[in-house]
C-alpha positions in Angstrom: 24.5 -63.3 -6.2 26.7 -64.6 -9.1 30.2 -66.0 -8.9 31.3 -63.1 -11.0 30.0 -60.5 -8.5 31.6 -62.4 -5.6 34.9 -62.3 -7.5 34.6 -58.6 -8.1 34.2 -58.1 -4.3 37.4 -59.9 -3.4 40.4 -57.8 -2.6 42.5 -57.0 -5.7 45.9 -56.6 -3.9 48.1 -59.5 -3.0 48.2 -58.5 0.7 44.4 -58.2 0.7 43.9 -61.6 -0.9 46.2 -63.3 1.7 44.4 -61.5 4.5 41.0 -62.6 3.3 42.1 -66.2 3.0 43.6 -66.3 6.5 40.5 -64.8 8.0 38.3 -67.2 6.2 40.2 -70.2 7.5 40.2 -68.9 11.1 36.5 -68.3 11.0 35.8 -71.8 9.7 38.0 -73.3 12.4 36.4 -71.3 15.2 32.9 -72.2 13.9 33.8 -75.9 13.9 35.1 -75.8 17.4 32.1 -73.9 18.6 29.8 -76.5 17.0 31.7 -79.4 18.5 31.6 -77.9 22.0 27.9 -77.2 21.8 27.1 -80.8 20.7 29.4 -82.3 23.4 27.8 -80.0 26.0 24.4 -81.0 25.0 25.3 -84.8 25.0 26.9 -84.5 28.4 24.0 -82.7 29.8 21.5 -85.3 28.6 23.7 -88.1 29.9 23.9 -86.5 33.2 20.1 -86.1 33.3 19.7 -89.8 32.7 22.2 -90.9 35.3 20.7 -88.5 37.9 17.2 -89.8 37.2 18.3 -93.5 37.6 20.2 -92.7 40.8 17.3 -90.8 42.4 14.7 -93.5 41.3 16.8 -96.4 42.7 17.6 -94.6 45.9 13.9 -93.9 46.5 12.9 -97.5 45.4 15.2 -99.0 48.1 14.5 -96.4 50.8 13.3 -97.9 54.2 9.6 -97.8 54.9 8.6 -97.7 51.2 7.0 -101.2 51.3 5.1 -100.4 54.5 3.8 -97.2 52.9 2.6 -99.2 49.9 0.7 -101.6 52.1 -1.0 -98.8 54.0 -4.7 -98.2 53.4 -3.9 -94.7 51.7 -0.5 -95.0 50.1 -0.8 -91.6 48.4 -1.2 -89.8 51.8 2.0 -91.5 53.0 4.1 -91.3 49.9 3.2 -87.8 48.4 5.0 -85.8 51.2 8.0 -88.1 51.0 8.4 -87.9 47.2 8.1 -84.1 47.2 10.7 -83.7 49.9 13.0 -86.1 48.1 12.4 -84.4 44.7 13.4 -80.9 46.0 16.5 -82.3 47.7 17.6 -84.4 44.8 17.2 -81.6 42.2 14.9 -83.5 39.9 11.6 -82.3 38.4 9.4 -85.2 39.5 9.4 -88.5 41.5 6.4 -90.7 40.8 5.5 -93.9 42.7 3.0 -96.2 40.9 1.5 -99.7 41.2 2.3 -102.5 38.8 -0.6 -101.3 36.5 1.0 -97.9 36.1 -1.5 -96.0 38.4 0.2 -93.1 40.1 0.4 -92.8 43.9 2.4 -89.6 43.8 3.0 -86.7 41.4 4.2 -83.0 41.6 0.8 -82.1 40.2 -1.6 -83.6 42.8 -4.5 -83.7 40.3 -2.7 -86.3 38.3 -2.5 -88.8 41.2 -4.6 -91.9 40.4 -4.1 -91.4 36.6 -2.0 -93.7 34.5 1.7 -93.2 34.2 3.0 -91.8 30.8 5.9 -94.0 29.7 7.0 -97.6 29.3 6.7 -99.9 32.4 7.0 -103.4 30.9 10.8 -103.7 31.2 10.7 -102.5 34.8 7.9 -105.0 35.6 10.4 -107.6 34.4 12.9 -106.3 36.9 15.0 -104.0 34.7 15.9 -100.3 35.0 14.6 -98.3 32.0 15.6 -94.7 30.9 13.7 -92.9 28.2 12.6 -89.5 26.7 8.9 -89.0 26.6 6.3 -86.2 26.2 4.9 -86.3 29.7 2.6 -84.1 31.8 5.5 -81.6 32.5 6.5 -81.4 28.8 9.5 -83.0 27.1 11.0 -85.2 29.9 14.0 -87.5 30.5 12.9 -90.2 33.0 14.1 -93.5 34.6 11.7 -96.3 35.7 13.0 -98.6 38.6 11.1 -101.7 40.0 10.3 -102.0 43.8 10.6 -105.6 45.0 9.6 -107.2 48.2 11.6 -109.7 50.3 10.7 -112.5 47.9 12.0 -110.6 44.9 8.6 -109.9 43.4 7.9 -106.5 41.8 5.2 -104.8 43.9 5.5 -101.2 42.6 7.5 -98.9 40.3 9.4 -95.6 41.0 10.0 -93.1 38.2 12.3 -90.0 38.5 13.3 -87.5 35.9 14.0 -83.9 34.6 12.5 -81.7 32.0 14.5 -81.4 28.8 14.2 -77.6 29.1 16.1 -77.6 32.4 18.8 -79.8 30.8 19.1 -77.4 27.8 19.2 -74.4 30.1 22.5 -75.7 31.6 23.9 -75.9 28.1 22.6 -72.4 27.3 24.3 -71.0 30.4 27.6 -72.4 29.2 27.0 -70.9 25.7 28.3 -67.3 26.5 31.6 -68.8 27.8 32.0 -70.8 24.7 31.2 -67.9 22.3 33.3 -65.5 24.3 36.3 -67.8 24.2 35.8 -68.4 20.5 35.5 -64.7 19.8 38.7 -63.9 21.7 40.5 -66.6 19.8 39.1 -65.2 16.5 40.2 -61.7 17.4 43.7 -62.8 18.3 44.1 -64.8 15.2 42.7 -62.0 13.0 45.0 -59.4 14.6 48.0 -61.6 13.9 46.9 -61.9 10.2 46.4 -58.2 10.0 49.9 -57.4 11.2 51.4 -59.9 8.7 49.2 -58.4 5.9 50.2 -54.8 6.8 53.8 -55.6 6.3 53.0 -57.4 3.1 50.9 -54.4 1.9 53.7 -51.9 2.6 56.1 -54.0 0.6 53.8 -54.4 -2.4 52.2 -50.9 -2.1 48.8 -52.6 -2.1 49.0 -53.7 -5.7 47.9 -57.0 -7.2 50.2 -58.9 -9.6 48.6 -57.6 -12.8 48.5 -54.0 -11.4 52.1 -54.1 -10.4 53.0 -55.2 -13.9 50.9 -52.5 -15.5 52.4 -49.9 -13.2 55.9 -50.7 -14.2 54.9 -51.0 -17.9 53.1 -47.6 -18.1 55.1 -45.6 -15.6 57.2 -43.9 -18.1 54.4 -43.4 -20.6 52.2 -41.7 -18.0 55.0 -39.7 -16.5 56.1 -38.2 -19.9 52.5 -37.6 -21.2 51.2 -35.3 -18.5 50.9 -31.5 -19.2 52.7 -30.7 -15.9 56.4 -31.0 -15.4 57.5 -33.5 -12.7 60.9 -33.1 -11.1 62.3 -35.3 -8.3 65.4 -34.1 -6.5 67.4 -36.3 -4.2 68.6 -35.5 -0.7 72.0 -34.5 -2.1 70.4 -32.0 -4.5 70.9 -34.2 -7.6 68.2 -34.5 -10.2 66.7 -37.9 -9.9 63.9 -37.6 -12.5 62.5 -35.0 -14.9 59.7 -35.8 -17.4 59.5 -34.4 -20.9 57.3 -31.4 -19.8 59.8 -30.4 -17.2 62.6 -30.6 -19.7 60.7 -28.3 -22.0 59.6 -25.8 -19.4 63.0 -25.5 -17.7 64.9 -26.0 -21.0 67.1 -28.7 -19.4 69.7 -30.4 -21.6 69.6 -34.1 -22.4 71.2 -36.3 -19.8 70.4 -33.9 -17.0 69.3 -36.6 -14.6 72.0 -37.5 -12.1 73.6 -34.1 -12.1 73.4 -31.5 -9.3 70.6 -29.0 -9.9 72.8 -26.0 -9.4 75.1 -27.3 -12.1 72.4 -27.7 -14.8 73.1 -25.2 -17.7 70.2 -22.9 -18.7 68.2 -23.4 -15.5 67.0 -20.1 -14.0 68.8 -19.5 -10.6 65.5 -18.7 -8.9 63.8 -22.0 -9.7 67.1 -23.8 -9.0 67.2 -22.3 -5.6 63.6 -23.4 -4.9 64.3 -27.0 -6.0 67.5 -27.3 -3.9 66.0 -25.7 -0.8 63.8 -28.6 -0.1 61.1 -26.4 1.4 57.4 -27.0 0.7 55.7 -24.7 -1.8 52.1 -24.3 -3.0 51.4 -22.6 -6.3 54.5 -20.4 -5.9 54.9 -18.4 -9.1 58.5 -18.2 -10.3 59.7 -16.5 -13.5 61.9 -18.8 -15.5 62.8 -18.9 -19.2 60.4 -16.1 -20.1 57.5 -17.8 -18.4 55.5 -17.7 -15.2 55.8 -21.1 -13.6 53.6 -22.2 -10.8 55.5 -24.7 -8.6 54.1 -27.1 -6.0 56.8 -28.9 -4.0 56.6 -31.5 -1.3 59.0 -33.6 0.7 59.0 -37.3 -0.2 60.0 -38.9 3.1 56.7 -38.4 4.9 55.2 -40.7 2.3 57.6 -43.6 2.7 60.0 -42.7 -0.1 63.7 -41.8 0.2 64.7 -38.4 1.3 64.3 -35.6 -1.2 61.6 -33.5 -2.9 59.1 -33.9 -5.7 57.9 -30.8 -7.6 55.2 -30.3 -10.2 55.6 -27.3 -12.5 52.8 -25.7 -14.5 52.9 -22.9 -17.1 50.5 -20.1 -15.9 51.5 -17.3 -18.2 48.2 -17.3 -20.1 46.2 -18.3 -17.1 47.4 -15.3 -15.1 46.0 -13.0 -17.8 42.7 -14.8 -17.9 42.5 -14.8 -14.1 43.0 -11.0 -14.0 40.1 -10.5 -16.4 38.0 -13.0 -14.4 38.7 -11.1 -11.2 37.6 -7.8 -12.8 34.4 -9.5 -14.0 33.8 -11.0 -10.6 34.2 -7.6 -8.9 31.8 -6.1 -11.4 29.2 -8.8 -10.8 29.6 -8.3 -7.1 29.0 -4.6 -7.6 25.9 -5.2 -9.6 24.6 -7.6 -7.0 25.2 -5.1 -4.2 23.5 -2.5 -6.3 20.4 -4.7 -6.6 20.3 -5.2 -2.9 21.3 -1.7 -1.7 19.5 0.6 -4.2 15.8 1.1 -3.8 15.4 0.1 -0.2 13.0 3.0 0.4 10.4 4.8 -1.7 12.2 8.1 -1.4 13.7 9.7 -4.5 16.5 11.5 -2.7 17.5 8.5 -0.6 17.6 6.3 -3.7 20.0 8.7 -5.4 22.2 8.6 -2.3 22.2 4.8 -2.3 23.4 4.8 -6.0 26.3 7.0 -5.0 27.1 5.0 -1.9 27.3 1.7 -3.9 29.5 3.2 -6.6 32.1 4.9 -4.4 34.9 3.8 -4.2 34.5 0.5 -6.0 33.7 2.0 -9.4 34.3 5.7 -9.2 36.1 8.0 -6.8 33.2 10.6 -6.8 29.6 10.2 -7.8 27.0 13.0 -8.2 23.3 12.6 -9.1 21.4 15.5 -10.7 17.6 15.2 -11.1 15.0 17.4 -12.8 13.2 19.4 -10.2 9.7 18.0 -11.0 11.0 14.5 -10.3 11.6 15.4 -6.6 7.9 16.4 -6.4 6.8 13.1 -7.9 6.1 14.5 -11.4 7.6 13.7 -14.7 10.1 16.2 -16.3 8.4 18.5 -18.8 9.9 20.6 -21.6 13.5 20.6 -22.8 15.0 22.5 -19.9 18.4 21.1 -18.8 18.1 22.6 -15.3 18.6 20.0 -12.7 19.1 20.0 -9.0 22.0 18.2 -7.4 20.4 15.5 -5.2 23.3 13.3 -4.1 27.1 13.6 -3.9 29.6 11.0 -2.5 33.3 10.8 -2.7 36.5 9.5 -1.2 37.1 13.0 0.2 34.8 15.8 1.3 36.9 18.8 0.1 36.2 18.3 -3.6 35.3 21.4 -5.8 32.2 19.8 -7.4 28.8 21.4 -7.1 27.2 20.9 -3.6 23.9 19.1 -2.9 20.8 21.1 -3.3 22.1 23.5 -5.9 20.0 24.1 -9.1 22.3 23.7 -12.1 21.5 25.0 -15.6 23.8 22.9 -17.8 24.9 24.4 -21.1 24.2 22.5 -24.2 27.8 21.4 -24.8 28.2 19.6 -21.4 28.0 15.8 -21.2 25.1 16.3 -18.7 23.0 18.3 -21.1 23.8 15.9 -24.0 23.0 12.8 -22.0 19.8 14.3 -20.6 18.6 15.3 -24.1 19.7 12.2 -26.0 19.2 9.5 -23.3 22.6 8.1 -24.1 25.7 7.8 -21.9 28.6 10.3 -22.5 32.3 9.4 -21.9 34.9 12.0 -21.3 38.3 10.3 -21.0 40.3 13.5 -20.3 38.5 16.4 -18.7 41.5 18.7 -19.3 40.8 18.4 -23.0 37.1 18.7 -22.9 36.1 22.2 -23.9 32.4 21.4 -24.0 32.4 20.4 -20.3 34.7 23.3 -19.3 32.2 25.8 -20.9 29.8 25.2 -18.1 32.0 27.0 -15.5 35.6 27.5 -16.7 36.9 28.6 -13.3 35.3 25.6 -11.4 36.5 23.3 -14.2 40.0 24.4 -13.7 39.9 23.7 -10.0 38.4 20.3 -10.6 41.2 19.3 -12.9 43.8 20.7 -10.5 42.2 18.7 -7.7 43.0 15.5 -9.7 39.7 14.5 -11.2 40.5 13.6 -14.8 37.8 11.4 -16.3 34.0 11.4 -16.4 31.1 9.2 -17.3 27.6 10.7 -17.5 24.7 8.3 -17.7 21.0 9.4 -18.0 18.6 8.1 -15.4 16.0 6.7 -17.8 12.9 4.7 -16.9 9.8 3.9 -19.0 11.3 6.1 -21.8 11.5 9.2 -19.5 14.8 10.7 -18.5 14.7 11.7 -14.9 18.2 13.2 -14.6 21.8 12.1 -14.9 24.4 10.3 -12.8 28.0 11.4 -13.0 30.9 9.1 -12.2 34.3 10.9 -11.7 37.7 9.3 -11.5 40.8 10.8 -9.7 42.8 8.1 -7.9 43.4 5.7 -10.8 45.5 7.3 -13.5 43.8 5.3 -16.3 40.8 7.1 -17.8 37.3 5.4 -18.0 36.9 3.0 -20.9 34.0 1.7 -22.9 33.7 -1.3 -20.6 33.3 1.1 -17.7 30.5 2.8 -19.6 28.6 -0.5 -19.9 28.9 -1.1 -16.2 27.8 2.4 -15.3 24.7 2.0 -17.5 23.8 -1.2 -15.8 24.2 0.5 -12.4 22.1 3.5 -13.4 19.4 1.4 -15.0 18.8 -0.4 -11.7 18.7 2.9 -9.9 16.5 4.5 -12.5 13.8 1.9 -12.0 13.9 2.3 -8.2 13.9 6.0 -8.5 10.9 6.0 -10.9 9.0 3.8 -8.5 9.9 6.2 -5.7 8.8 9.1 -7.8 5.4 7.5 -8.7 4.9 6.6 -5.0 5.7 10.2 -4.0 3.2 11.5 -6.5 0.5 9.1 -5.4 1.2 9.6 -1.7 1.1 13.4 -2.2 -2.2 13.0 -4.1 -3.7 10.8 -1.3 -2.5 13.2 1.4 -3.9 16.2 -0.5 -7.2 14.4 -1.0 -7.5 13.4 2.6 -6.5 16.7 4.0 -9.0 18.4 1.6 -11.7 16.0 3.0 -10.8 16.6 6.6 -12.0 19.9 8.2 -9.6 22.7 7.3 -10.8 24.8 10.2 -13.1 23.9 12.9 -16.4 25.8 13.1 -17.0 28.4 15.8 -19.0 27.1 18.7 -19.1 27.7 22.5 -19.8 24.2 23.8 -16.3 22.9 23.8 -12.7 23.9 23.4 -11.1 21.6 20.8 -7.6 20.6 19.8 -7.0 18.0 17.1 -4.2 16.2 15.2 -4.1 14.0 12.1 -0.9 12.2 11.2 -0.7 9.9 8.1 1.2 6.6 8.2 4.6 6.2 6.6 3.3 3.4 4.4 0.4 5.5 3.0 -2.6 7.6 3.7 -5.3 5.9 5.7 -9.0 6.5 6.3 -8.9 8.1 9.8 -11.0 11.2 10.2 -12.7 13.5 12.8 -15.2 16.3 12.7 -16.8 18.9 14.9 -20.4 19.8 13.9 -22.3 22.6 15.6 -26.0 21.7 16.4 -29.0 23.8 17.3 -29.4 24.8 20.9 -25.6 25.5 21.3 -25.0 21.8 21.2 -22.0 20.3 19.3 -21.5 16.8 17.7 -18.0 15.3 18.0 -17.2 12.5 15.5 -14.2 10.2 15.0 -14.0 7.4 12.5 -11.7 4.9 10.8 -12.0 3.3 7.4 -10.4 0.0 6.6 -7.3 0.1 4.3 -4.9 2.7 3.0 -4.5 4.8 -0.1 -6.8 6.8 -2.3 -9.7 4.4 -1.9 -9.6 4.8 1.9 -9.4 8.6 1.7 -12.3 8.7 -0.7 -14.4 6.4 1.5 -13.6 8.6 4.4 -14.9 11.6 2.5 -18.1 9.8 1.7 -18.7 8.8 5.3 -17.9 12.3 6.6 -20.4 13.8 4.2 -23.0 11.2 5.2 -22.5 12.1 8.9 -22.8 15.8 8.1 -26.1 15.2 6.3 -27.5 12.9 9.0 -26.5 15.4 11.7 -28.8 18.0 10.1 -31.7 15.8 11.0 -30.6 16.3 14.7 -30.9 12.5 15.4 -29.8 10.8 18.6 -26.3 9.1 18.3 -27.8 5.6 18.1 -30.2 6.5 15.4 -27.6 8.3 13.4 -25.2 5.3 13.5 -28.1 3.1 12.5 -28.8 5.1 9.4 -25.1 5.3 8.6 -24.9 1.5 8.9 -27.8 1.1 6.5 -26.2 3.5 4.0 -22.8 1.8 4.2 -24.4 -1.6 3.6 -26.5 -0.4 0.7 -23.6 1.3 -1.0 -21.4 -1.8 -0.7 -24.2 -4.0 -2.0 -24.7 -1.7 -5.0 -21.0 -1.6 -5.8 -20.7 -5.4 -5.5 -23.6 -5.9 -7.9 -22.0 -3.4 -10.3 -18.8 -5.5 -10.1 -16.4 -3.0 -8.8 -15.0 -1.9 -5.4 -12.0 0.0 -4.3 -9.0 0.6 -6.6 -7.2 -2.3 -5.1 -10.1 -4.7 -5.6 -10.6 -5.0 -1.9 -13.5 -4.2 0.4 -15.6 -1.0 0.2 -16.9 0.8 3.2 -17.9 -2.2 5.3 -15.8 -2.5 8.5 -15.4 1.2 9.1 -15.8 2.3 12.7 -17.3 5.5 14.1 -17.8 7.2 17.4 -20.5 9.9 17.5 -21.2 12.1 20.6 -23.5 15.1 21.2 -22.7 17.5 24.0 -25.3 20.0 25.4 -23.6 22.8 27.3 -26.9 23.8 28.9 -27.5 20.5 30.6 -23.8 19.4 30.6 -24.9 16.0 29.4 -23.2 14.1 26.6 -24.8 11.3 24.6 -22.4 8.8 22.9 -22.7 5.8 20.7 -20.0 3.8 18.9 -19.8 1.4 16.0 -16.8 -0.8 16.6 -14.6 2.1 17.6 -12.2 2.2 20.6 -13.8 3.7 23.7 -13.1 7.3 24.4 -11.1 8.6 27.4 -12.5 11.0 29.9 -10.3 13.4 31.9 -12.0 14.9 34.9 -11.1 18.2 36.3 -8.2 17.5 38.6 -6.5 15.0 36.3 -8.4 11.7 37.0 -8.6 9.6 33.8 -11.1 6.9 33.1 -12.6 5.0 30.1 -16.4 5.2 30.3 -18.1 1.9 29.8 -20.0 2.5 26.6 -22.0 -0.1 24.8 -20.1 -1.2 21.7 -21.9 -1.9 18.4 -20.7 -3.7 15.3 -18.7 -1.9 12.7 -20.6 -0.1 10.0 -22.1 -2.1 7.2 -22.6 -5.4 9.1 -26.1 -4.7 10.2 -28.4 -6.8 12.3 -27.6 -5.4 15.8 -29.0 -2.0 16.9 -26.7 0.6 18.4 -27.1 1.9 22.0 -26.7 5.4 23.4 -25.1 6.1 26.7 -25.4 9.5 28.5 -22.7 11.0 30.7 -23.1 14.1 32.9 -19.8 16.0 32.7 -18.4 18.6 34.9 -17.3 21.9 33.3 -13.7 21.6 32.2 -13.8 17.8 31.6 -11.9 16.6 28.5 -13.3 14.1 26.1 -10.5 12.3 24.2 -11.5 10.6 20.9 -8.8 8.7 18.9 -8.3 6.0 16.3 -6.7 2.6 16.8 -3.4 3.7 15.2 -2.7 5.6 18.4 -2.9 2.7 20.8 -2.2 -0.3 18.7 1.3 -1.4 17.7 2.7 -4.8 16.8 5.3 -4.6 19.6 2.7 -4.2 22.4 -0.7 -5.3 23.5 -3.7 -2.9 23.1 -4.1 -2.9 26.9 -0.6 -1.5 27.2 -1.5 1.2 24.7 -4.6 2.2 26.8 -2.5 2.3 29.9 0.1 4.5 28.2 -2.7 6.8 27.0 -4.1 7.1 30.5 -0.6 8.0 31.9 -0.1 10.6 29.1 -3.5 12.3 29.8 -3.0 12.5 33.5 -1.2 15.8 34.3 1.9 15.1 36.4 1.4 18.1 38.8 -2.4 17.8 39.0 -2.9 21.1 37.1 -5.4 20.9 34.3 -3.9 21.2 30.8 -5.4 22.7 27.7 -6.5 20.4 24.9 -3.6 21.5 22.8 -1.1 20.6 25.6 -2.9 17.2 26.0 -2.5 16.6 22.3 1.2 17.2 22.4 1.6 15.0 25.5 -0.3 12.1 24.0 1.6 12.1 20.7 5.0 12.4 22.4 4.2 9.4 24.6 2.5 7.0 22.2 3.4 7.9 18.6 6.3 5.8 17.2 9.0 7.2 15.0 7.6 5.5 11.9 3.9 4.9 12.5 2.4 1.9 10.6 -1.1 3.3 10.7 -2.5 6.8 10.5 -3.7 8.5 13.7 -6.6 10.9 14.3 -6.8 12.6 17.7 -9.6 14.9 18.9 -9.6 16.4 22.4 -12.6 18.5 23.5 -12.8 20.4 26.9 -16.4 21.0 27.9 -17.9 24.4 28.7 -21.3 25.2 30.1 -24.0 27.8 29.7 -25.1 29.1 33.1 -28.6 30.0 34.1 -27.8 33.6 33.2 -27.6 32.7 29.5 -30.8 30.5 29.4 -34.4 31.4 30.0 -37.4 29.0 29.8 -41.1 29.1 30.5 -44.0 26.6 30.6 -46.8 27.8 28.4 -50.5 27.3 29.3 -52.2 25.4 26.6 -54.6 28.2 25.3 -54.0 31.0 22.7 -54.3 33.7 25.3 -50.9 32.7 26.8 -49.0 34.0 23.8 -49.1 37.7 24.7 -47.8 37.0 28.2 -44.9 34.9 26.8 -44.0 37.7 24.3 -43.8 40.2 27.1 -41.6 37.9 29.3 -39.3 37.3 26.3 -39.0 41.0 25.6 -38.1 41.6 29.2 -35.4 38.8 29.2 -33.9 40.2 25.9 -33.7 43.6 27.5 -31.8 42.1 30.4 -29.4 40.5 28.0 -28.9 43.7 26.1 -30.6 42.4 23.0 -33.5 44.8 22.7 -32.7 45.4 19.1 -33.8 41.9 18.2 -36.8 41.9 20.5 -39.4 42.7 17.8 -38.1 39.9 15.6 -37.9 37.4 18.5 -41.5 38.3 19.5 -42.7 37.5 16.0 -40.8 34.2 15.9 -42.1 33.2 19.3 -45.7 34.2 18.5 -45.8 32.0 15.4 -44.0 29.0 17.0 -46.2 29.1 20.2 -49.4 29.6 18.2 -48.5 26.6 15.9 -47.7 24.5 19.0 -51.0 25.3 20.7 -53.1 25.0 17.5 -51.6 21.9 16.0 -49.6 20.2 18.9 -50.4 18.8 22.2 -49.6 19.8 25.8 -47.2 20.5 27.5 -45.7 23.4 25.6 -42.4 24.8 26.8 -40.3 27.8 25.6 -36.6 28.3 26.0 -34.3 31.1 24.9 -30.5 30.5 24.8 -28.1 33.4 24.5 -24.9 32.2 23.0 -23.1 33.2 19.8 -26.6 33.2 18.3 -29.9 33.7 19.9 -31.9 30.4 19.9 -35.7 30.2 20.3 -37.0 26.8 21.1 -40.6 25.8 21.4 -41.4 22.2 22.4 -44.7 20.4 22.6 -45.9 16.8 23.1 -46.8 16.1 19.5 -44.6 14.4 16.9 -46.3 16.1 14.0 -43.8 17.6 11.6 -44.4 21.2 10.5 -44.1 22.1 6.8 -43.1 25.4 5.2 -45.5 26.5 2.4 -46.2 29.6 0.4 -49.7 31.0 1.1 -51.9 32.5 -1.6 -52.9 36.1 -1.4 -56.4 35.2 -0.4 -55.4 32.7 2.3 -56.1 33.8 5.8 -53.2 31.7 7.3 -50.3 29.5 6.4 -47.6 32.3 6.7 -46.3 31.5 10.2 -43.3 29.3 9.3 -42.7 31.4 6.3 -42.2 34.4 8.6 -40.0 32.3 10.9 -37.8 31.2 7.9 -37.5 34.8 6.7 -36.7 36.4 10.1 -34.3 33.7 11.4 -30.8 32.6 10.2 -31.8 29.0 10.5 -34.7 27.0 11.7 -35.6 23.3 12.1 -37.2 20.5 14.1 -35.8 17.8 16.3 -37.6 15.0 17.9 -37.3 13.9 21.5 -38.8 11.2 23.6 -41.6 13.6 24.8 -42.4 15.1 21.4 -40.7 17.6 19.2 -38.7 20.9 19.4 -39.0 23.6 16.8 -36.1 26.0 17.0 -34.9 29.1 15.2 -31.6 30.9 15.4 -30.8 34.6 14.9 -27.3 35.7 14.2 -26.0 38.3 16.7 -23.3 40.9 15.9 -22.6 42.0 19.4 -24.9 44.6 20.9 -27.3 44.6 17.9 -29.1 41.9 15.8 -28.9 41.0 12.2 -32.5 42.1 11.7 -33.4 45.2 13.6 -36.9 46.1 14.6 -37.4 48.1 11.5 -36.1 45.4 9.2 -38.3 42.9 11.0 -41.3 45.1 10.4 -40.5 45.3 6.7 -40.4 41.5 6.5 -43.7 41.3 8.3 -45.4 43.7 5.9 -43.8 42.0 2.9 -45.3 38.7 4.1 -48.8 40.3 4.3 -48.3 42.1 0.9 -49.0 45.4 2.7 -47.4 48.8 2.4 -45.7 50.4 5.4 -47.5 53.3 6.9 
């Protein structure tokens, strides 16, 4: 650190320099005193240690019995206990007795007995007492060596006693806190005295150094008279003590005004004279004086050590006030634009966005605001054509009884109105005075008169324009302020409307895309459920607020009066999810025609999904959002047979269904869960349930039970409670749907929901007939007779001939090409179903026989005579079925019609 830097750190004021010098001297004196006390204490301690060592050694050397102990056969055994006792009582660290050769008889450390003494013994052998400081066995030691003489004065032994230097130093260290504490107290007292003296000196010199004091007095007048603010000092008696040049100019004071009473100064405005004489504090108080607006700040002088009176600063704010007014207007407009950016466009709803624009502008910019939009915009479309018809979408005002058009009204603006001009040109229109605007009044002269009488006198119309398309117009009306709108107001209105137009266009486009997605999804979902007798069905689909999802359901009639119930969920939202859902639903429909068990159907669906996604990935495209394709979709597929009342279910990553038993008991069947579709690798499993008639199967998607505010287990418990009837009386599926949605659906669902509830029915023994067929061709005629008898009992004699033909062909094929056992079953439901089963898995094929062929027409006849026919495979073989449509008491194909088909197949003419 240089001398210059030290000099810069020294106090600059006279009082500070004196204080620093006094403190330095005091510190030096205190440090010298502390050092002297420490040295003196150390010296006294060491001298005390030497004196004590000599005294202890001499005392022990002349102690009675010492000579006899030395002459004993084992001197150490006699002397060691004596020296240790004496050492502890005398307060020394060691007493050593040795012979004249320096060999120890005693020592505090017994292992050193017999070793040579560390120290000088020659002077003591000569009869002198020696004190010295040596590095001994105990460390740094102060010791005394004293001779032991016999009666003749000969030196026969030596005694040494001493202390460790560390113990001597410890005494000094224990005195050190007292020394330092006393020194610190003295330093504090001396410093406090110097501080009091310095404080008085600082107050007298105002903390200035010699050079600064000189500069202050030299430049005082120059600075005082050069500032741009007037400075006025008024004494306690109201006389003017000082006024700089700026104060003389602003107050127009005459020369020689100082020393005169303020109230007697000629030309001084009475209002500012009253303020200066009052002596009251003032902060930026504006006082008109001499044609100016003066801002006065006044303070009392006595709190700051000066004589009684006041000092005032005076500033000319005439121009500043005008600038401040314009700045405040600009700041208010910036705040309005900021609030518009935050408050407009919070939702993707066109009407709500229009209302937000009106809410922001009233009353901060306009007293009334109306928004008119072209009708296609409200539907999510762009305006077409040149029509000026617009619908009033929003209206806000400081009062509700205004005569403006109401919300919802379709208004056809005439060409001369500002609204029509702005909508056609895309530019804002300013009407300063509505009472002198014939073009505006031409729209509705009577209403225009009432509007002017109401007090609305000025209008700005700004088109809502986004991406070059005009969506409508925003109208800003003024009534409370007498001034009309100006060009600056038009600029602000355009900025407001520009922000709103972008948000409104986004909302319009979202409305269009949302409507398209909803339309697509609803077109892909079943419009009306097919007729079937197996279950009574109720269903709901509710899209999410954020967009259309991929939830879907289906009810598919299967042969044998069975029905397939399907619920699925596709990952994501939007058009891609809806399209993916349609593809999955179509695939399930196609696979269901194969009449596969649920696990096999899901397996094939899983393979299809994986293959489609792989092909799309290789082609380099996926969904419209670039996200995943179909992988991850979930599905629950169930097949219910009303004849056996058994339901087979399998699921691919889908939530488990709920089962409501007759009487109201609700449970979640433990179904094996498989991976979501498209992952592959793990086979699916089918579980079978036997259901009582009237049981309700509840299928749903995760949007019903999952919500961010609750756990999924809580959602399942809520669903259980909603499905259980409170009074124990069974509810219809439609009532159960309403109860579930009321209990679980939030006000604004984040995910779409699909719900399917099916109440089971059963076909009793009176609607089913079955026979075991002996495995030989002769059994066919007997089965035809039994079937005809059963059809007569059911009142279906009209279809007996056709049914006999179908059964004959199916049974004959089973016996000729299949294996035993052969079983026949007739089911009378909405259709008449004929089923023939055998133990073979050979698939039958329909072919057209040549004219000369003797056979090959059996399945052709079945296909012609029945509404539908097909094959399904079971664990025991296969079932060939055929359905005939019934129209009440008769059949679609009467006996005569069936005969015609039979003869046509044989190319024969009827008799």
